[in-house]
C-alpha distance (Angstrom), angle and dihedral (degrees) to the residues before:
residue distance angle dihedral
M1 . . .
A2 3.82 . .
K3 3.78 121.3 .
D4 3.77 124.0 -108.6
V5 3.80 106.8 -87.6
T6 3.79 99.6 -167.2
N7 3.80 90.3 105.7
T8 3.81 102.7 56.7
S9 3.80 94.0 -179.1
N10 3.80 90.6 73.3
L11 3.84 96.6 50.1
S12 3.75 115.7 122.8
V13 3.78 130.3 -161.8
D14 3.80 88.5 -105.5
D15 3.81 91.1 54.6
I16 3.80 91.4 50.9
S17 3.81 90.7 47.1
V18 3.79 90.9 52.4
Q19 3.79 91.6 48.2
L20 3.80 91.3 48.6
A21 3.81 90.4 50.3
V22 3.80 90.8 51.1
L23 3.79 90.5 47.4
K24 3.81 90.5 48.8
D25 3.82 90.6 51.6
D26 3.80 91.2 47.9
I27 3.81 91.8 50.9
A28 3.82 91.4 48.0
S29 3.80 90.3 50.1
L30 3.80 91.4 48.6
A31 3.80 91.7 49.2
S32 3.80 90.5 50.1
T33 3.78 91.9 49.0
M34 3.81 91.2 49.6
A35 3.81 90.9 49.5
D36 3.81 90.9 51.2
L37 3.80 91.2 48.0
T38 3.80 91.4 49.4
K39 3.81 91.4 51.1
A40 3.79 91.5 48.7
K41 3.80 93.0 48.8
S42 3.82 91.2 47.0
A43 3.79 91.5 51.8
E44 3.80 90.8 47.1
A45 3.82 91.7 50.3
A46 3.81 91.3 47.8
N47 3.80 91.6 51.0
Q48 3.78 91.4 48.3
A49 3.82 91.4 49.3
K50 3.81 91.1 49.9
S51 3.79 90.8 49.3
T52 3.81 92.3 48.8
A53 3.81 91.9 47.5
Q54 3.80 90.8 50.1
D55 3.81 91.0 49.1
L56 3.81 91.1 50.1
A57 3.80 91.8 47.7
N58 3.81 90.9 50.7
S59 3.79 91.2 47.1
G60 3.82 91.5 49.2
R61 3.79 91.2 48.5
D62 3.81 90.6 50.3
K63 3.81 91.9 49.3
A64 3.82 91.4 48.7
L65 3.81 91.4 50.9
E66 3.79 89.7 47.7
A67 3.82 91.4 51.1
Q68 3.80 90.5 48.1
Q69 3.80 90.8 50.9
T70 3.80 91.0 48.7
A71 3.81 91.0 50.2
E72 3.80 91.5 48.3
D73 3.80 91.0 49.5
F74 3.81 90.7 49.6
V75 3.81 91.6 51.3
R76 3.83 91.0 49.0
T77 3.81 95.1 47.5
Q78 3.81 98.4 38.7
P79 3.80 109.3 23.2
A80 3.82 95.5 161.1
A81 3.80 93.3 53.2
A82 3.82 90.8 45.4
L83 3.82 90.4 51.1
G84 3.82 90.8 49.2
I85 3.81 92.2 49.8
A86 3.81 91.9 47.6
A87 3.82 90.9 49.5
G88 3.84 91.2 49.0
V89 3.81 92.7 48.9
G90 3.81 90.1 47.3
F91 3.81 91.4 50.2
I92 3.82 92.6 50.3
A93 3.80 91.6 46.3
G94 3.81 88.8 51.3
L95 3.82 91.0 51.9
F96 3.80 91.8 52.0
A97 3.78 92.4 45.1
T98 3.84 92.8 55.4
R99 3.85 94.2 45.9
R100 3.75 101.4 71.8
């Protein structure tokens, strides 16, 4: 479409205008491509963050259920020790609550 520009002595204003138009179109196309790539990468990062957050939430929930089960098992197998620990924690909490 554009003329050969190896011989610059024969360039006309029209040739330069055509080349500038082509360059302008190329830059616009590049900018559009970069915008599309940025949107795609942003969406990919958002999806990955959501997936990671969901995995962490599930893991935390599983750990909490496991800790609850362990505590329940401890209370069933050693009720006297569990009662003593609960009384001690309650006593300490009471001391802190009255020392404002």
